[in-house]
Steps between C-alpha positions, in 0.01 A plus 500: 500500500633839408437785739403830353721805616248734674730798510473770246835680578851398470677353807874542550726276712645739749615469864483762761462510877148589620342604830133387562313707760207299628303529830770713647786268431780534237593193313800486278523288184588547131307499171597288198298666226328823431242650265294808461230328702687325775784276630567155626640491854683215647347402835504166688185607684302714240210712600158390367320589185343830543735630776589866466837640603755762443801412287843677456717383229852589629669659216715830497172679523244256654181429306209501738156343434190369673469145362251206516585136485351341195676153493664288762759212425538338843857475614612716207333848515227716387395699195379845582332777306573867540177647635629851554806694394574865529580683179872505599505134574324411180766701311781320688345169411453599142877605479598168652291304246641698215854417611415137525346485152820584314 
């Protein structure tokens, strides 16, 4: 059986450290891919589908976003969608994606 790709945007393999702020706690991890719509975060104990949290992608100038978990791969991590980004953070994300696309 062939699984249909549901994403409409290009994903890029990319690793960066991240901080997840959830229920007053800061969890540190890293992401393994990024797109205009979200990221995949490595997490041995991922949050649940629908969980909403604050994400900081720790680059020279961090990218901050409110995210929602859309997919969980137990023991591996979670796919998350960007729910809210400021104009400045969207611009930083767009610059990152442009650099990865070359």
